[in-house]
C-alpha positions in Angstrom: -41.4 19.4 -175.9 -40.1 19.6 -179.5 -42.9 19.0 -182.0 -41.1 16.1 -183.9 -40.3 14.4 -180.6 -43.9 14.8 -179.5 -45.1 13.2 -182.8 -42.8 10.2 -182.3 -44.0 9.8 -178.7 -47.6 10.0 -179.8 -47.0 7.2 -182.3 -45.8 5.1 -179.4 -49.3 5.3 -177.8 -50.5 5.9 -174.4 -49.6 3.2 -171.8 -52.8 3.9 -169.9 -55.1 2.6 -172.7 -52.8 0.2 -174.5 -52.8 2.1 -177.8 -49.8 2.5 -180.0 -47.0 0.2 -181.2 -44.6 0.1 -178.3 -45.0 -1.2 -174.8 -43.8 1.2 -172.1 -41.1 -0.2 -169.9 -38.6 0.9 -167.3 -36.5 3.7 -168.9 -33.2 2.5 -167.4 -33.7 -1.1 -168.6 -34.8 0.0 -172.0 -31.8 2.4 -172.4 -29.3 -0.3 -171.3 -30.8 -2.8 -173.7 -30.7 -0.4 -176.7 -27.2 0.7 -175.9 -26.1 -2.9 -175.5 -27.5 -3.8 -178.9 -25.8 -0.8 -180.6 -22.4 -1.4 -178.9 -22.2 -5.1 -179.4 -22.9 -5.1 -183.1 -19.2 -4.1 -183.5 -18.2 -7.4 -181.9 -20.2 -9.8 -184.1 -20.9 -7.9 -187.4 -19.0 -9.4 -190.4 -19.8 -8.0 -193.8 -18.7 -11.3 -195.4 -21.7 -13.0 -193.8 -24.2 -11.4 -196.2 -25.7 -8.5 -194.3 -25.0 -5.0 -195.2 -24.7 -2.2 -192.7 -27.9 -0.7 -194.1 -29.8 -3.9 -193.6 -28.7 -4.1 -190.0 -29.6 -0.4 -189.4 -33.1 -1.1 -190.9 -33.6 -4.1 -188.7 -32.5 -2.1 -185.6 -34.9 0.7 -186.4 -37.8 -1.8 -186.8 -37.1 -3.1 -183.3 -37.5 0.3 -181.8 
């Protein structure tokens, strides 16, 4: 596995001992939820509502 990917996965923790910052879940469900979030932002995002694209990107990254 690529070292930078391994580092990111290590930060997530080990599901066997509850360490880390993320909770492990079904890969298909997680993928679909993340894709849904990314795709639907184009439907509701309006720059005139006070959020910049950078703020939305930061918020999305904090979720994952």
